[in-house]
A tleap script that builds the chain and sets N, CA, C and O, in Angstrom:
source leaprc.protein.ff14SB
mol = sequence {
  NLYS ILE MET ASP LYS ASN ILE ARG LEU LEU
  ILE ILE GLU ASP ASN PRO ALA ILE VAL GLU
  ASN MET VAL ASP PHE LEU GLU ALA LYS GLY
  TYR LEU LEU ASP PHE ALA MET ASP GLY ILE
  GLY GLY MET HIE LEU ALA LEU THR HIE ASP
  TYR ASP VAL ILE VAL LEU ASP LEU MET LEU
  PRO GLY MET ASP GLY ILE THR LEU CYS LYS
  LYS LEU ARG GLN GLU ALA ASP THR HIE THR
  PRO VAL ILE MET LEU THR ALA ARG GLY TYR
  PRO GLY CGLY
}
set mol.1.N position { 49.663 24.662 -3.207 }
set mol.1.CA position { 48.523 25.055 -3.663 }
set mol.1.C position { 47.909 26.887 -3.202 }
set mol.1.O position { 47.952 27.785 -2.361 }
set mol.2.N position { 47.662 26.687 -3.811 }
set mol.2.CA position { 47.369 28.560 -2.836 }
set mol.2.C position { 45.766 28.855 -1.657 }
set mol.2.O position { 44.666 28.340 -1.455 }
set mol.3.N position { 46.353 29.669 -1.310 }
set mol.3.CA position { 45.795 29.414 0.112 }
set mol.3.C position { 44.249 30.586 -0.357 }
set mol.3.O position { 44.337 31.413 -1.265 }
set mol.4.N position { 43.209 30.424 0.321 }
set mol.4.CA position { 42.373 31.983 -0.111 }
set mol.4.C position { 42.529 32.406 0.810 }
set mol.4.O position { 41.885 33.453 0.866 }
set mol.5.N position { 43.294 32.136 2.088 }
set mol.5.CA position { 44.340 33.485 3.266 }
set mol.5.C position { 45.026 33.386 3.684 }
set mol.5.O position { 45.231 32.598 4.607 }
set mol.6.N position { 46.000 34.423 3.036 }
set mol.6.CA position { 47.142 33.699 4.402 }
set mol.6.C position { 46.423 33.623 5.842 }
set mol.6.O position { 45.466 34.290 6.237 }
set mol.7.N position { 47.205 32.552 6.563 }
set mol.7.CA position { 46.635 32.014 8.170 }
set mol.7.C position { 48.277 32.801 9.099 }
set mol.7.O position { 49.502 32.683 9.056 }
set mol.8.N position { 47.093 33.678 9.940 }
set mol.8.CA position { 48.024 34.468 11.523 }
set mol.8.C position { 48.714 33.243 12.289 }
set mol.8.O position { 48.207 32.164 12.593 }
set mol.9.N position { 49.356 33.474 12.401 }
set mol.9.CA position { 49.976 31.909 13.453 }
set mol.9.C position { 50.756 32.965 14.601 }
set mol.9.O position { 51.513 33.883 14.285 }
set mol.10.N position { 50.323 32.541 16.162 }
set mol.10.CA position { 51.647 33.164 17.332 }
set mol.10.C position { 52.323 32.067 17.754 }
set mol.10.O position { 51.815 31.046 18.219 }
set mol.11.N position { 53.733 32.336 17.548 }
set mol.11.CA position { 54.696 30.908 18.215 }
set mol.11.C position { 55.173 31.361 19.909 }
set mol.11.O position { 55.836 32.302 20.345 }
set mol.12.N position { 54.922 30.940 20.148 }
set mol.12.CA position { 55.251 31.631 21.742 }
set mol.12.C position { 56.447 30.105 22.318 }
set mol.12.O position { 56.053 29.000 22.691 }
set mol.13.N position { 58.132 30.651 22.184 }
set mol.13.CA position { 59.108 30.127 22.318 }
set mol.13.C position { 60.109 30.739 22.503 }
set mol.13.O position { 60.495 31.607 21.721 }
set mol.14.N position { 60.804 30.370 23.709 }
set mol.14.CA position { 62.069 30.908 24.213 }
set mol.14.C position { 63.302 30.400 23.866 }
set mol.14.O position { 64.305 30.534 24.566 }
set mol.15.N position { 63.245 29.568 22.347 }
set mol.15.CA position { 65.036 28.998 21.779 }
set mol.15.C position { 64.611 29.570 20.543 }
set mol.15.O position { 63.636 29.338 19.829 }
set mol.16.N position { 65.608 30.407 20.450 }
set mol.16.CA position { 65.733 31.021 19.518 }
set mol.16.C position { 65.959 30.379 18.125 }
set mol.16.O position { 65.678 30.856 17.025 }
set mol.17.N position { 66.544 29.158 18.429 }
set mol.17.CA position { 67.447 28.148 17.220 }
set mol.17.C position { 65.608 27.717 17.036 }
set mol.17.O position { 65.009 28.290 16.126 }
set mol.18.N position { 65.203 27.198 17.502 }
set mol.18.CA position { 63.768 26.116 17.147 }
set mol.18.C position { 62.655 27.466 16.184 }
set mol.18.O position { 61.958 27.229 15.197 }
set mol.19.N position { 62.863 29.106 17.037 }
set mol.19.CA position { 62.204 30.188 16.257 }
set mol.19.C position { 62.631 30.246 14.998 }
set mol.19.O position { 61.878 30.432 14.043 }
set mol.20.N position { 63.889 30.086 14.916 }
set mol.20.CA position { 64.463 30.169 13.319 }
set mol.20.C position { 63.943 29.686 12.272 }
set mol.20.O position { 63.598 30.285 11.253 }
set mol.21.N position { 63.850 27.939 12.661 }
set mol.21.CA position { 62.903 26.890 12.478 }
set mol.21.C position { 62.000 26.944 11.920 }
set mol.21.O position { 61.814 26.773 10.715 }
set mol.22.N position { 61.206 27.226 12.842 }
set mol.22.CA position { 59.903 27.519 12.346 }
set mol.22.C position { 59.480 28.441 11.245 }
set mol.22.O position { 58.707 28.199 10.318 }
set mol.23.N position { 60.423 30.036 11.641 }
set mol.23.CA position { 59.820 30.793 10.873 }
set mol.23.C position { 61.121 30.702 8.852 }
set mol.23.O position { 60.976 31.252 7.761 }
set mol.24.N position { 61.978 29.910 9.307 }
set mol.24.CA position { 61.618 29.310 7.244 }
set mol.24.C position { 61.490 28.639 6.970 }
set mol.24.O position { 61.963 28.111 5.964 }
set mol.25.N position { 60.442 28.089 8.039 }
set mol.25.CA position { 59.594 26.312 7.220 }
set mol.25.C position { 58.086 27.916 6.837 }
set mol.25.O position { 57.685 27.932 5.673 }
set mol.26.N position { 57.750 28.510 7.365 }
set mol.26.CA position { 56.209 28.946 7.789 }
set mol.26.C position { 56.207 30.110 6.972 }
set mol.26.O position { 55.076 30.307 6.528 }
set mol.27.N position { 57.298 31.221 6.489 }
set mol.27.CA position { 57.187 32.244 5.862 }
set mol.27.C position { 57.329 31.608 4.828 }
set mol.27.O position { 56.463 32.044 4.069 }
set mol.28.N position { 57.795 30.973 4.413 }
set mol.28.CA position { 57.701 29.978 2.933 }
set mol.28.C position { 56.470 28.956 2.118 }
set mol.28.O position { 56.164 28.381 1.073 }
set mol.29.N position { 56.083 29.260 3.507 }
set mol.29.CA position { 54.986 28.589 3.199 }
set mol.29.C position { 53.649 29.439 3.250 }
set mol.29.O position { 52.526 28.947 3.142 }
set mol.30.N position { 53.910 30.698 3.419 }
set mol.30.CA position { 52.731 32.030 3.486 }
set mol.30.C position { 52.287 31.907 4.342 }
set mol.30.O position { 51.114 32.058 4.002 }
set mol.31.N position { 52.265 31.633 5.864 }
set mol.31.CA position { 52.012 31.958 7.139 }
set mol.31.C position { 52.397 33.359 7.392 }
set mol.31.O position { 53.399 33.871 6.891 }
set mol.32.N position { 51.324 34.156 8.426 }
set mol.32.CA position { 51.604 35.621 8.536 }
set mol.32.C position { 52.401 34.763 10.558 }
set mol.32.O position { 51.992 33.878 11.309 }
set mol.33.N position { 53.122 35.332 10.570 }
set mol.33.CA position { 54.197 35.190 12.308 }
set mol.33.C position { 54.083 35.932 12.936 }
set mol.33.O position { 54.404 36.953 12.328 }
set mol.34.N position { 53.611 36.304 14.531 }
set mol.34.CA position { 54.362 36.693 15.179 }
set mol.34.C position { 54.711 35.821 16.120 }
set mol.34.O position { 54.248 34.681 16.105 }
set mol.35.N position { 55.728 36.312 17.235 }
set mol.35.CA position { 56.811 35.803 18.375 }
set mol.35.C position { 56.679 36.646 19.880 }
set mol.35.O position { 56.349 37.762 20.282 }
set mol.36.N position { 57.054 35.634 20.300 }
set mol.36.CA position { 57.115 35.878 22.317 }
set mol.36.C position { 57.690 35.092 22.312 }
set mol.36.O position { 57.631 34.081 21.612 }
set mol.37.N position { 58.531 35.445 23.266 }
set mol.37.CA position { 59.556 34.579 23.833 }
set mol.37.C position { 59.287 34.627 25.392 }
set mol.37.O position { 60.253 34.455 26.135 }
set mol.38.N position { 58.074 34.843 25.914 }
set mol.38.CA position { 57.566 34.563 27.135 }
set mol.38.C position { 56.603 34.349 27.241 }
set mol.38.O position { 56.001 34.317 26.168 }
set mol.39.N position { 55.569 33.992 28.785 }
set mol.39.CA position { 54.650 33.099 28.258 }
set mol.39.C position { 53.995 34.890 28.732 }
set mol.39.O position { 52.807 34.959 28.420 }
set mol.40.N position { 54.392 35.901 29.216 }
set mol.40.CA position { 53.627 36.652 29.801 }
set mol.40.C position { 53.171 37.972 28.372 }
set mol.40.O position { 52.143 38.650 28.374 }
set mol.41.N position { 54.115 38.008 27.449 }
set mol.41.CA position { 54.370 38.303 26.249 }
set mol.41.C position { 53.233 37.947 25.769 }
set mol.41.O position { 52.294 38.712 25.548 }
set mol.42.N position { 53.269 36.018 25.463 }
set mol.42.CA position { 52.666 35.785 24.785 }
set mol.42.C position { 51.089 35.565 24.883 }
set mol.42.O position { 50.492 35.142 23.893 }
set mol.43.N position { 50.339 35.877 26.188 }
set mol.43.CA position { 49.581 36.446 26.561 }
set mol.43.C position { 48.733 37.155 26.461 }
set mol.43.O position { 47.514 36.997 26.394 }
set mol.44.N position { 49.687 38.418 26.441 }
set mol.44.CA position { 49.663 39.848 25.839 }
set mol.44.C position { 48.934 39.754 24.493 }
set mol.44.O position { 47.746 40.033 24.331 }
set mol.45.N position { 50.076 39.180 23.217 }
set mol.45.CA position { 49.599 38.696 21.576 }
set mol.45.C position { 48.583 37.912 21.824 }
set mol.45.O position { 48.358 38.440 22.913 }
set mol.46.N position { 47.867 37.198 21.760 }
set mol.46.CA position { 47.244 36.645 22.355 }
set mol.46.C position { 46.003 36.967 22.225 }
set mol.46.O position { 45.149 36.565 21.435 }
set mol.47.N position { 45.956 38.012 23.380 }
set mol.47.CA position { 44.849 38.443 23.958 }
set mol.47.C position { 44.763 39.672 22.655 }
set mol.47.O position { 43.876 39.382 21.852 }
set mol.48.N position { 45.259 40.525 22.429 }
set mol.48.CA position { 45.581 41.475 21.963 }
set mol.48.C position { 44.956 41.222 19.991 }
set mol.48.O position { 44.434 42.143 19.363 }
set mol.49.N position { 45.126 40.234 19.574 }
set mol.49.CA position { 45.323 39.603 18.327 }
set mol.49.C position { 44.409 38.726 18.159 }
set mol.49.O position { 43.866 38.067 19.045 }
set mol.50.N position { 44.111 38.669 16.468 }
set mol.50.CA position { 43.256 37.124 16.327 }
set mol.50.C position { 44.400 36.635 15.479 }
set mol.50.O position { 45.025 37.164 14.560 }
set mol.51.N position { 44.487 35.377 16.113 }
set mol.51.CA position { 44.923 34.095 15.565 }
set mol.51.C position { 44.584 32.747 15.110 }
set mol.51.O position { 44.336 31.932 15.999 }
set mol.52.N position { 44.537 32.435 14.137 }
set mol.52.CA position { 44.614 30.920 13.627 }
set mol.52.C position { 44.564 30.089 14.249 }
set mol.52.O position { 43.597 29.390 14.554 }
set mol.53.N position { 45.962 30.016 14.631 }
set mol.53.CA position { 46.369 29.003 15.898 }
set mol.53.C position { 47.264 29.856 16.409 }
set mol.53.O position { 47.616 30.936 15.933 }
set mol.54.N position { 47.779 29.105 17.831 }
set mol.54.CA position { 48.781 29.078 18.472 }
set mol.54.C position { 50.268 27.850 18.333 }
set mol.54.O position { 50.190 26.634 18.157 }
set mol.55.N position { 51.305 28.548 18.458 }
set mol.55.CA position { 52.038 27.129 19.010 }
set mol.55.C position { 52.793 27.889 19.790 }
set mol.55.O position { 53.143 29.063 19.674 }
set mol.56.N position { 53.111 26.680 21.007 }
set mol.56.CA position { 52.995 27.244 22.649 }
set mol.56.C position { 53.952 25.851 23.232 }
set mol.56.O position { 53.447 24.796 23.618 }
set mol.57.N position { 55.458 26.152 23.183 }
set mol.57.CA position { 56.270 25.426 24.138 }
set mol.57.C position { 55.630 25.507 25.196 }
set mol.57.O position { 54.864 26.395 25.568 }
set mol.58.N position { 56.121 24.034 25.979 }
set mol.58.CA position { 55.160 24.326 27.451 }
set mol.58.C position { 56.461 25.193 28.835 }
set mol.58.O position { 55.873 25.703 29.789 }
set mol.59.N position { 57.767 25.280 28.852 }
set mol.59.CA position { 58.675 25.830 28.874 }
set mol.59.C position { 59.122 26.746 29.152 }
set mol.59.O position { 60.337 26.939 29.177 }
set mol.60.N position { 57.993 27.814 29.524 }
set mol.60.CA position { 58.217 29.100 29.239 }
set mol.60.C position { 58.959 30.568 29.978 }
set mol.60.O position { 58.144 30.860 30.854 }
set mol.61.N position { 59.793 31.326 30.019 }
set mol.61.CA position { 59.727 32.069 31.764 }
set mol.61.C position { 58.703 33.066 31.715 }
set mol.61.O position { 58.217 33.601 30.718 }
set mol.62.N position { 58.423 33.256 33.012 }
set mol.62.CA position { 56.806 34.404 32.923 }
set mol.62.C position { 55.696 33.471 33.276 }
set mol.62.O position { 54.986 33.492 34.281 }
set mol.63.N position { 55.677 32.678 32.302 }
set mol.63.CA position { 54.364 31.712 32.772 }
set mol.63.C position { 54.730 30.948 31.485 }
set mol.63.O position { 55.255 31.300 30.429 }
set mol.64.N position { 54.050 29.238 32.173 }
set mol.64.CA position { 54.212 28.411 31.321 }
set mol.64.C position { 53.143 28.161 30.276 }
set mol.64.O position { 52.182 28.914 30.120 }
set mol.65.N position { 53.364 27.060 29.568 }
set mol.65.CA position { 52.713 27.075 29.084 }
set mol.65.C position { 51.330 26.879 28.849 }
set mol.65.O position { 50.680 27.439 27.966 }
set mol.66.N position { 50.568 25.392 30.348 }
set mol.66.CA position { 50.177 24.951 30.552 }
set mol.66.C position { 49.146 26.080 30.793 }
set mol.66.O position { 48.463 26.483 29.852 }
set mol.67.N position { 49.001 26.677 32.224 }
set mol.67.CA position { 48.997 27.861 33.132 }
set mol.67.C position { 48.540 28.919 31.992 }
set mol.67.O position { 47.445 29.461 31.842 }
set mol.68.N position { 49.590 29.024 31.327 }
set mol.68.CA position { 48.845 29.927 29.496 }
set mol.68.C position { 47.626 30.048 28.753 }
set mol.68.O position { 46.840 30.950 28.465 }
set mol.69.N position { 47.754 28.767 28.537 }
set mol.69.CA position { 46.704 28.283 28.078 }
set mol.69.C position { 45.403 27.714 28.993 }
set mol.69.O position { 44.270 27.898 28.548 }
set mol.70.N position { 45.620 26.907 30.492 }
set mol.70.CA position { 44.069 27.266 30.800 }
set mol.70.C position { 43.811 28.762 31.288 }
set mol.70.O position { 42.795 29.129 31.877 }
set mol.71.N position { 44.834 29.519 30.967 }
set mol.71.CA position { 43.839 31.123 31.588 }
set mol.71.C position { 43.237 31.770 29.477 }
set mol.71.O position { 42.640 32.847 29.500 }
set mol.72.N position { 43.398 31.217 28.182 }
set mol.72.CA position { 43.473 31.690 27.739 }
set mol.72.C position { 41.547 30.807 27.423 }
set mol.72.O position { 40.531 31.298 26.933 }
set mol.73.N position { 41.764 29.713 27.861 }
set mol.73.CA position { 39.908 28.997 28.123 }
set mol.73.C position { 39.507 29.299 28.738 }
set mol.73.O position { 38.448 29.687 28.243 }
set mol.74.N position { 39.491 29.637 30.443 }
set mol.74.CA position { 39.318 29.700 31.194 }
set mol.74.C position { 38.857 31.223 31.155 }
set mol.74.O position { 37.755 31.769 31.116 }
set mol.75.N position { 40.287 31.717 31.185 }
set mol.75.CA position { 40.111 33.675 31.938 }
set mol.75.C position { 39.624 34.212 30.871 }
set mol.75.O position { 38.758 35.049 31.127 }
set mol.76.N position { 39.912 34.007 29.403 }
set mol.76.CA position { 39.955 35.098 28.292 }
set mol.76.C position { 38.440 34.131 27.397 }
set mol.76.O position { 37.730 34.726 26.586 }
set mol.77.N position { 38.250 32.914 27.696 }
set mol.77.CA position { 37.152 32.787 26.868 }
set mol.77.C position { 37.669 32.050 25.011 }
set mol.77.O position { 36.837 31.423 24.356 }
set mol.78.N position { 38.960 32.281 24.534 }
set mol.78.CA position { 39.537 32.335 24.054 }
set mol.78.C position { 39.740 30.669 23.204 }
set mol.78.O position { 40.558 29.962 23.792 }
set mol.79.N position { 39.319 30.237 22.368 }
set mol.79.CA position { 38.728 29.304 21.264 }
set mol.79.C position { 40.289 28.833 20.796 }
set mol.79.O position { 40.670 27.727 21.182 }
set mol.80.N position { 41.084 29.561 20.069 }
set mol.80.CA position { 41.848 29.692 19.552 }
set mol.80.C position { 42.741 27.735 19.168 }
set mol.80.O position { 43.293 26.919 19.907 }
set mol.81.N position { 42.559 27.750 18.294 }
set mol.81.CA position { 43.136 26.016 18.778 }
set mol.81.C position { 45.714 26.009 18.951 }
set mol.81.O position { 46.723 26.122 18.256 }
set mol.82.N position { 45.379 25.849 20.000 }
set mol.82.CA position { 46.363 25.662 20.427 }
set mol.82.C position { 47.763 24.331 19.837 }
set mol.82.O position { 47.427 23.208 20.212 }
set mol.83.N position { 48.849 24.328 19.213 }
set mol.83.CA position { 49.881 23.483 18.978 }
set mol.83.C position { 50.770 23.350 20.306 }
set mol.83.O position { 51.237 24.454 20.588 }
set mol.84.N position { 51.199 22.227 21.322 }
set mol.84.CA position { 51.701 22.295 22.535 }
set mol.84.C position { 52.593 22.087 21.578 }
set mol.84.O position { 52.310 21.552 20.506 }
set mol.85.N position { 54.451 22.752 22.100 }
set mol.85.CA position { 55.628 21.770 21.485 }
set mol.85.C position { 56.041 21.434 22.979 }
set mol.85.O position { 55.830 22.253 23.874 }
set mol.86.N position { 56.508 20.472 23.169 }
set mol.86.CA position { 57.961 20.589 24.493 }
set mol.86.C position { 59.711 20.098 23.950 }
set mol.86.O position { 60.180 19.656 22.901 }
set mol.87.N position { 60.151 20.386 25.005 }
set mol.87.CA position { 61.722 19.463 24.335 }
set mol.87.C position { 61.919 18.302 25.649 }
set mol.87.O position { 62.859 17.515 25.539 }
set mol.88.N position { 61.149 18.224 26.709 }
set mol.88.CA position { 60.989 17.629 28.219 }
set mol.88.C position { 60.736 15.668 27.515 }
set mol.88.O position { 59.861 15.241 26.762 }
set mol.89.N position { 61.310 15.306 27.840 }
set mol.89.CA position { 61.362 13.421 27.540 }
set mol.89.C position { 59.922 13.132 28.330 }
set mol.89.O position { 59.426 13.853 29.196 }
set mol.90.N position { 59.529 12.222 27.944 }
set mol.90.CA position { 58.659 11.210 28.192 }
set mol.90.C position { 59.061 10.457 29.287 }
set mol.90.O position { 60.214 10.027 29.265 }
set mol.91.N position { 58.072 10.107 30.617 }
set mol.91.CA position { 58.607 9.145 31.356 }
set mol.91.C position { 58.807 7.205 31.181 }
set mol.91.O position { 57.786 6.542 31.003 }
set mol.92.N position { 59.608 6.796 31.227 }
set mol.92.CA position { 59.849 6.064 30.378 }
set mol.92.C position { 60.892 5.739 29.421 }
set mol.92.O position { 61.655 4.787 29.263 }
set mol.93.N position { 60.655 6.934 28.784 }
set mol.93.CA position { 61.132 6.862 27.383 }
set mol.93.C position { 62.770 7.036 26.625 }
set mol.93.O position { 62.900 6.930 25.406 }
savepdb mol mol.pdb
quit
């Protein structure tokens, strides 16, 4: 399927191997990607650029993903869809 426009994605993830895998897959699909390796850098990009979606790790240096998402929603009134990632297990799992 050919996209009418390129989708702009912000990836906020501190694990280089995960970022590399996502880049390989998403760039091949035609997505336009920006990256941040910590919460503060991710917040800056999210506030200064327009993205169609943000892929956000929960455990980040500088500012965790939950705090970042709350700040985007409550303080910046940003409504960009966010996909959360985590390497944490779940209780009882």
